[in-house]
Steps between C-alpha positions, in 0.01 A plus 500: 500500500597860451413685821505876543612588854427852619732605778759250381788706640356488853570250777233243413522575129869411496435159656193436285690563178764251615231245590321534165818485295622193692171325421540562126270799465594834348464780752484850356542775757343840461739797508567654843264764632742772389431393140140375519218654699284198578196729531545622142242286322624592152860408578396175665276409207783571257729271701237226506460515122876498450568200724184295434531296821308184579442627855581797722619512860425840649752570776572867433377731770574664829574208732624644830241593762682804645542642148124473457437675832727785393345525153151347507391672179798356316431154643148504357610654170764233444339192653146559375574704189786278389282191529229671297751578224638146492160331491371741235804425285447126544136540404591690185757243390425305185468180704377431849789578736452382858633719780639392836440795733726506805306648790602462866392341827477860625145500362407300812608788722528425873329163535323370807663201667190292423554555126848343499627342290362732234328333206407677177149556638621676818369856562682769303575751775773716345508847656849619402589663164698204366235239575224729376687561174528123456127460561444758227733302274298184562174682421639594159588136436161368612309764305687401186421133551133581563470702180657252259859623525808279489534204734632627833659318793568692822766392749534625857855430611574524871841619621781368284870565513829388353826630354470834326204640693497871585670551834205696635304175531524340842706187427779660295488804731579281800774320311657829390499644853653187650772483235575870565512435875754224448712723280502782756553278802163598642257249646191722489250564222173691488180339376124538505245261643682169527217302655260499207466178302496498123459241223821496293570315177813494288473721191618207287204291617270792420644526149440129454136543602455768235657274237269211588198728466612622158561145381155393621344789311687404184393137538137607557485311830442809715159521673270770362629856533520716692696277735663628823790322666678564827875440478606419855709265710224437755736560793563816701854597600581733790712790373721480809595143402617626161725757667654239729554263206698772322696576818598135522616507138702812578648340810402782736299532821228738396324768700194654336371847580144573391469827311147639550519664155525152346195366687162523330208509741275338242720190468288189567669246726479224237436460129495151354364374170335185372628392159307174479306617194803535274638176640175320413479654151864502394699302756700801618641516848814669635813289451786718629559473877486836675845456652637469145321822405647682800850370424473628143372840617783525753762414239345760269528760778865408553565532126331840482701623799829406338610304807634147492281232663632341819 
């Protein structure tokens, strides 16, 4: 298959292109945002006609919650408007071009303990700009499917990490601070709320899930669209345990100071997903142990710092 990947230069896009190419598909990445405005429907349509893909994975968008809080209008313009442009371009293509729309588990907002683990039918309680912009993105996808547009599959990935992730995200941020502490001889780092529990997957497992969905669409074995899939590990990890795992890798006794500016009052104590639907439909389940993921993130942090591993 030839697959157009929007946001191919981003964290997940990079790993998805590798996954697709390794499986024998031809991944075609869209230009970076500096060269292509994903909300420009004319430019996106021109690209779709030029590449003539068999399917589209729509990853491009604003993907970091604090960025969305700082610029909520931009979050909606990019996440909702970009999705509208991509789906419209797919609809106008000379052949039916299915679209995999990458939403987020943030659409579930702050879930009640009784709703865990979160299935695809859990209440959508988003109340922050990022989650709300992703709900708007999903509405565009569902409206298209309801009005005879291209086949659409929506995925809601929970937290995922791995080598190459932006260091503002919690896992690489902890790794970076601990590597820096080792370099400086310090044994203290600052962090936010370390006692929350989050559902983490490896980005490479997430990329594999997206590939399996695309292959099922191509083979016409996908259940009727629009289909929604959680991408989750099904286990919740305490953030403090991640920090101590990195400290052990660094060989230091770690002291953590909580910085109130890094603590979000709205943080729910636990978020955990149920991915049994995609497992039942496509056989996907996470395969990379979390300690392997953390080791790879730590080694990536060491490499970025320029220090030699010990």
